[in-house]
N, C-alpha and C positions, 0 to 999 in steps of 0.2 A: 504493500500500500504506500501511496505517496501523496503529499500535499501538492495541490495544483494552484498555480498563480496565473490569473488571466492578465491580459495586456493592461499595464498601468494600474493594476488593482489586485486586491486579494480575493481569492475564491475559497469559500469555506466548505468545500466538499472534498472527498477523497475518491480515488478511482484505482482500478487495477492497472499496472503498467502494461504497455503494449509489448507483446512478445515478438522478438526477432525483427523489430522495426517495421512490421507490416501494419497496415491500417485495419482496425476492427471492421467487421462486416457492416455494422450500423453506420459507420462513418462513410464507407463507400456509398451506401444507399443515400445518405444525406447529400453528398456531393453530386451524385447523379441527378437527384431531384433539383438541386440548385442549378445545375447546368441545363437540364431539360426545360425548366419553366422560366428561369431568369437569365440564362445565358452566361452565368459567371462560373469561373473555374474554381474559385476558393472563397471562403467566408472572410468577413472583416472583423477585426478586433476580437471580442469575446463571443461573437455569434455562435461559433461552433461549440464552445464550452457549454453555453446555455442549452443548445440543441441536444447535445449528448446527455446532459443532466435530466432534462424533461423527458427525453427519449427513454431513459432508464426507469421512468416512473417516479422520479423524485420531485417533490414540491420545490419550486425554484423561484428566486427573486432576481431579476436582472435590472441593474442600474445602468442605463445607457443614455448619453446626452441626446438632445433633440437632433434628428438627422442621423442617428447612429445605426439605423436599420433594424428597429425593434420588431417590425412585422415578420421579417424573415425567421426570427427565432421561434415563432409558433407555427408559421405556415409550413415550413419544411418538415418538422417532426410530425405534424398532423397528417401530412400527405404520405409519410412513411408508414403510417399505422392504419389498420382497419377502423372504420367508424368516423364519427363527426367531432369536430372541435367547436366548442362554444366559446365565442369571443365576446367579452363584456367590455363595452366602451360607452362613455357618456355622450359622444359627439356624433350626431346624426349625419352631418356632412362627411365626416371621416369614414363613418360606417358605409355610406353609399359609395364613396370613392374606392374603398378597399374591395367591396363586393364587385364593383365594375372592373377594377384592375384584375381581380382573380378570374372573372369571366373572360376577360380579354386574353388571358393565358390558357384558357381552356379548362379552368378549374371551377367546379360547381359550388356556388356560394349563395346564401340567402341572408336576409336581414329582417328583424322585427323592431319597429320603432314607432314612436308617436306619429299619428297621422294615418295609420293603417286601420281599416275597419275590422270588425270582429271576424268576418268571413275570410278576409285576406290573411289574418293572423292564423286562423285555423288551417287554411290551405297551406301556408308556409310550414307550419309545424308538422302537418301530415306528410309533406314532401320530405322533411328531415327524417321521418320515421321510415318511410317506404322507398324514398328515392336515393340515388347515389350521390348525395351531397356531402361535401367535406367540411364546410364551414357555415355556422349560423351565428351571425352578429346580432347582439341584443343589447338594448340599453338597460341599465341596472333597474330602472323602474318596472320593466316588464317581467323581471324575475319573480315578482311577488304576486303575479296573477294566477288565478285558479287554472285557467286554460293552459298556461305555460307549464305549470308544475304537473298537471295531469298528463300532458303529452310527453314531458321530459322522461318519465319513467319507462317509456317505450322506445326511447332513442338509444342507439349504441354510441355513447359518448366516449371518446378516447382521451380527451384532456380539456381543461378549462383555461383560457387565456384571459387575464385581467389587465387591460390597458389603463393607463393613468391610475395605477393602484394606490398612489398616495391619497386618493380621494376616500379611502376606507379609514384613514387615521384621523382621529380628532386632534392629534398633534400637528397635522398638516395644515397647509394654508388654504386648501380647497376641499374641506371635508364635505361628503355627501352621504347622508344617512342611508340612502338606497343601496349603497355599496355593502352595507352590513348584511344584506340578504344573501350575499354570495356564500357566506359560511353555511347558511341553511341549505342552499343548493348542493354544497359539498356533501352534506349529510344524506341527501337523496341519491348521491352517486358515490358510494363507498369504493375506495381504491382508485378513483380517477384523480390523477395528479393535477396540480394547478401551477401555471406559470404567471407570475405577477411581474409587470413591467412598469417602469416609471423613469422620467428624466429629471425629476426634482424630488429628492428626499434627504432630509437630515438624518444623522445616525439614530435619533430618537424615533423618527418616522419609519426607518428601515426595520427596527425591532417591532414596532407596532403593526406594520403590515403583516409580518409573519405570524404574529400572535392572533390577529383578527381573522386571518385566512386559515387558521388552524394548521400551520405547517407541522409536519411530523418532526422535523428538526431544522435548526437554522441552516440555510443554504443560499448564500448570496454571491452573486457574480458582479463585480464592479468594473466598469470601464471608466478610465479617466475622463473627467468632465473638462479637461483642459482643451481649449481651442487655440491651436498654434497660429492660426491665420486671422484670428479675430482681435482687433484692437479695441479695448474698452476705454472710453473717453468720457470725462465729465467737464463740461464747459460752464464756468461760473459767469452768469450774465443776467442783467436786469432787463434786457431787451431781447426776449426769446425769439420774436418774429424776425428781427433783423439778423440774429445769429443763425436762425434756421435757413433763411434765404442765402446767407453767405456760404453756409456749408453746401447747400444743394447746387449753387452756382459754381462752387469750387471743385465739386466731385461729380463724376459721371456715374451712371448705373441706376438700377432699380432700387427703390427705397420704400420702407414702411415707416410711417410716423404715428406713434401712439399718443393719444390724448385721453383725458379722463371722462369727458362727457360727450354725449351725442351731438349736442349743439356745437361744440368745438370742432368736431370732425368737419362739419360743413363750412364753418368760418375759415379754418386753415386751408381747406381745399380751394375755397374761393380766392384766398390770398395768393396761393401758389399758381392757380390758373391765370390770375391777372398778371403774374410775373412771367407768363409763357411756359410754365412747367405743366405738362399734361398730368392731371391729378383726378382721382376719384375719392369718394369717402364711403365709409362702411361702418355700420353699427347694427345692433340686434333689432332695432326698431324698423328696419327696412323689410319689405316683403321678400320672400324667398327668391322670386324671379329677379328682382333688382340686385340682391346680393350675389346671386350666381353670375349675372351679367357683368357686374363690376369686378368680381374676382377673376373671371375669365379674361376680361380686358387687360387687367394688370398682369396676369400670368403670361399672356401673349406678348406683352410689352407695348400694347397700344396706349396704356397709361404708365408713365414712369413711376409715379408715386401713388400710394394708397394711404389715406389718412383714416385711422381707425381707433375704435375703443378696443378693449381686450377681448371683444367678441370675435375678432379676426385673428386668424393665424393657425389655430389647431388643425393639423392635418394638411396644411398647405405645403405642397412640395414644389417650391420654386428655388432651384439651387443657386441662381446667380444674383441674389439680393446682396447688394454691395453696402447697404446702409440701413440701420435701424435706429431711429431717433425717438427718444422719449421726451416730449415737451413737459409732461406731468410725471411726477415720480409714482411708480407703482407702490403698493403698500406692503410688499415683501420682496426679499431677495429671490425667492423661488419664482415668483411671477416675472420679475425682471430677467432672470437668467433664461427662462424659457422663451420669452419674447425676443430678447437680444440674440439668442441662439438661432433665430431664423435668418440671420445674415451669414453669408459666406459658406453655405453648405457644399459648394462646389470645390472647396479647399483653397480658393483664391483669396487674396487679401480683402478684408471687409471691416466695417467699423460699427460699433454699438455706442451711441452717443446719448448722454443725458444732458439736457439743458437745465441748469440748476440756479435758482434765485433764492435770496434770503427768505422770501415769503413762503417758499415751498415747505419749510419745516412746520410753520404754523398750519398751513393747509392740510398737510398730511396728518398732523395730530388731531385735527378736527374730525377726521374720519372715525376716530375711536368712539365717540358718543353716537355717531350715526350707525356704526356697526353693532354697538352694544348699548342701546338706549336703556334708561332706568327700568328696573323691574316693574315699577308701578305703571310706567308707560306701556310696557308689554302686556300687562294685565288689562289695561284700558282698551288696547287694540283688540284683545280677545273678546272682551265684553261687547264692544261695538260691532264686532263681526257677527255676534248672535243677533243684535238688532238688525243688522244689514240683511241677514237671511231669515229673520223672524223665527229663530230657532228656540224652541221651548226648553226649559231645564230638563235634563235627562234624555232629551232627544238627540239625534244627529249621528250616532254611531253608524259608519258605513256610507253616509251621505256624501255625494260628490257635487260640488257647485262650481260653476264658472266664476272667476274672480276678476273684476275690472278694478285694478288698484287706483286708477285716476278717479273713477266714480266714487269709490269708497272714501278716498282722501277728501274729495270735494264735499261729500255729505257730512263727514265728521271732523273736517278742518285739520287734517294731518298733512305732513310732507311725505312723499312716496318713499324716499330712501330709508328713513328709520322704520317705517311701516314694513317695508320689505325685510329688514333685519329682524324686526320683532316676530314676524311670521316664521322666519327661518329658525329662530330660537325656540318658538313654540313647537315647531316640527321636531327639533332635537329633544325637546322635553317630553314629547310623546302625546301631545294634545290634538294635533292635527298633522296633515301632510300638505305642504305648500309646494306646488310644482309649476314651473313654466314650460315643461317639456311637452305638454299636450298640444297637438295641432288639430284644429278642426278641418276636416277634409273639404276640398273644393266642392262647390255645388253648382248645378246648371239646370235651367229650365228653358225650353223653347217658348218664345212669346208669340209665335205665329203658328197657324194650323199646319198640320203635316202636308196637306195638299198645296199650301202656299210655297213650300220649299221648292217644289218643282217648277215654279214660275219665276224663281229668282234669276236676275240677269247680272247683278253686280258682284257675283262671287267668281273667284278664279279657281284653277284646278286644285291647288293646295287646300283651299277652303272647302271645296266640294268633297275632297277625300276625307277631310277631318269630319265633316257632317255625316258622311256615310259610316265612318268608323264609330262615331258617337251612337248612331242609330243601331248599329250591329251589336254594340257591347253594353248598352244601358237601356233599360225599359222605363216606361212611365215618364219620359222626358217632356211630354206635352201636357201632363196633368199636374205634376208636382216636381219640386226640386229633387234631383238625383245626385248622389255623391259620385264624383268622378276623380280620376287619378291622371294627372298630366304626364307622369312618367310612363304609365301604361299606354296612353294615347300616342306618345312619342315612339314607343317600341312598335306599335301596330301600324303606324303610318309611315315609319321610317324617317320622321322629322326629328330635329333636335327639340329638346324640351322647351327652350326659349321661343322657338318658332311656333310651337303649339300654343304657348301662353299668349303670344302676340296675335295669333289667328282668333283665339277665343275673345280677346279684348276687342278685336275688330268686329266680330259678330255681335258683341254686346253693344258697340257704338252704332251698329246698323239696326239695332232693335230686333235682331233675329233671335237672340238668346238673352237671358238674364244670367250673368256669370259672377259668382262670388268666389274669388280666389281663396286658397288656404291661408290661414294666418295663425300665429301662435296665440293661444289663450291660456293664461294661468288658471289653475284650478286649486280649490281648497277641498281636501278630502278629510272628513272627520274620522279619525282613527279610534275615537271613543266618544261617549255621550257628552253633551254639554255639562260643564260643572260651574259652580259659583266661583267667582274670582278669588274669594277668600280661601278656596281649596287648591288654587294653582300653586304648584311648587316647582321652582326652576333650580335644579341642583347646581352646586359649585362646578361640577365637571362640564356642565353645559354653559354656564355663564362666567363665573369668576376665573376659573382656570383658563378657559378659552380667551377671555378678554386679556388676561395677563400675557398669554402667548402672542396674541395679536399685537399688543403694545411692544413686546420684545422684537417682533418681526419689523415693525415700523422703525424702532430704534436702530436695528441692524441696517435698514435701508438708508436711514439718515446718516449713519456713520460712514457708509460706503460713499455716499454723495459728497460728504464734507471732507473726506480723506484727501490729503495732498502729498502723503509721504510713502505709503505702502503700495506695492504692486497690486493693481486692481484684480488681476487674474488670481493671485495668491489669496486675496481677501475672499473672493467668491468660492474658490476651491476649499478654503479652510471652513467656510460656513457649512459646506456639505460633507465635512469630515475627511477631506482628502488632504494629506500632507504634501506640500510641494516646497522644495528647498531652493528653487531658482525663480528669478523674476522673468516675466514674459518678454520684456524689452520692447513691447508695442504700445502699452497704455500710456496715458498722459503723465502719470507719476514716474514711470520708468524713463520716459523721454526727458522729463525735467531733471531727474537725477543724473542722467547721462550728460546733459548740457552743463550741469554744475561741475561735474568731474572734469569736463573738457575746459570749462572756463570758470575756475573756482573764484568765489567772491574774495576780493582782496581784504586784508585785515584793516581795521580802523586806523592803525598806525601808518600803514603804507598809503591809505587814502589821504590822510592828513598831510603826509610829506608831499604827495603829488599836488595837492591843492596849494600848499605854500609855494612850491616851485612854480606853479602856473601863475600865481598872483605876483610873484617877484618878476617874472618875465613880461607879464601883461597885467599891470595893476588895475586897470580901469574896467575889468570885466564885471558884468552883472552876475548875481547868484545863479541864474538860469544858464548863462554862458559857461560859468565855472563847472556846473554839473554836466554840461555837454562835453567837456574835455576829459571827464573821468568816467570810465566804464563801470559804473555801479549804480545802485539805487539812488534816485534823486533825494529821497527823504534822509538817507544817510549823509549825503553831501550837505544838505541844509542844516542838519544837526551839528556837523563838524564846523561849518561856517559860523554858526551861532557861538560855539565854544571859542573859536578864534577871535570873534569880536569881543566876547566877554574878557578874553585874556589880552585884548588890545594888541594883537600881533598884526 
């Protein structure tokens, strides 16, 4: 037996040594699959170590930086085994992209997510039981449904892959209670190993992930988070817009600009567009079709810059991003590291820049009471929620209600951000479930009679094909709204989804149909009956402990931004528990240190001597002119001149 060390990190598992230098049979299989479906001859970094571990049936945690090739680590071993791999991921866009990528490679994959109706979900699950499918992608919220659990027992599951696994830890920056259901799913699948993956986890979170996923024993593979091609920069400036324009005009290449609010995305995008920089903006409040269109435009290079909130970026695979700029500070190192890591995935030089002003410290600390409002405030929100739904005492258990946060705040005179936080805390305390994952499916109704369709003259061939496809696939379209799926229509017409969406809008403008596109609607799910607010208990693990950790994450972010002496790469790596003895040589603090070594600051004594000599040779110089003759800080020169005047030299 021997201890194995992965690239740039420790691997906490043991394995039998390879005899006679030959590759184990399983390793040959993995490389053949990699070559067959992805065209690569060898794995990168610790991919193969992780694959062999999960292939042996061992619970495994892989820590890999953004862009490190995480999906390969579960896709390859799942293809080498009989049965189905269940992939848990919170990101619907990423889920759809990975399913499509697998299909493009000839691999059968399906997904269950918000927005699918009950019959589509049942059909998908039945296909996983009886069909030759290899991957089922599912959002964590779907794990807790009766349909899923009933069908799961009949599936031949070979492994569970948990992406963004830090979401299971209350110590993490992005805790999601739905992830805790994964442990219950494991209990229904005894002997099925789990592969947990994340790009952001502190040592405490690493331990918590393994505990909450019921690992048989600790088994962690670490890949160094160091990015040798990425320069971390903090620019101290009180005029962020001017500095932003200076950077973008000075550097070429694709860029992402992160801001805190939806309103700011549009403002900054308009500023850049006025400066002749092709720019789009992106946030969670846009409809799906608009988001898809803007993302595609940026990925193609039609837009050089995309200005976005943190809703943008997860699952985005654009390798040639040269620049990621944060105008507003994120509230954690974890969030910053993940967002900054979207630059330079092609291995070429790239920059991650923070624009930092003195006011940022105050603004960041203001987020603490927004994220953790007073307990009395949280109880008031709970009470007003009952008035909002007219929920009687003792009722409510199992009820599901659509939730319009703007309408709720308007009626009870609240601000949306602390209400959103209060509902999340009530969720973690077990009184309800607040989710914005639910999509209402698109709906369509023909507003003209069927016989009138055949007398239309203003429709083109594409529109006629779409109408025929609608009539073949949906019933009752002339009597009531029917739920439709734009992706299904795109597949059956051969059009792109965006084209289907535009055709439906055109039919709506022509008053041929009434079309209501899909949009996200938050929901409140009552997990228990309504209780009196005097009975509400919010434990320290949900409130005080999490608030303290949130404050610590904010302090770490502020320390990073204010730092002017320590290598920024080393600061980031140290935060994630990775020891690094060398400086990156790329960040602003490293460059400043290097310049000081090349041009060391002269001693006060030598500056004084130089000033006296200058004044002796040219006695009528002004203080500013004297400072211009000495290569040092003007304030130091001014101080020495005052001393000389006091001494009457």
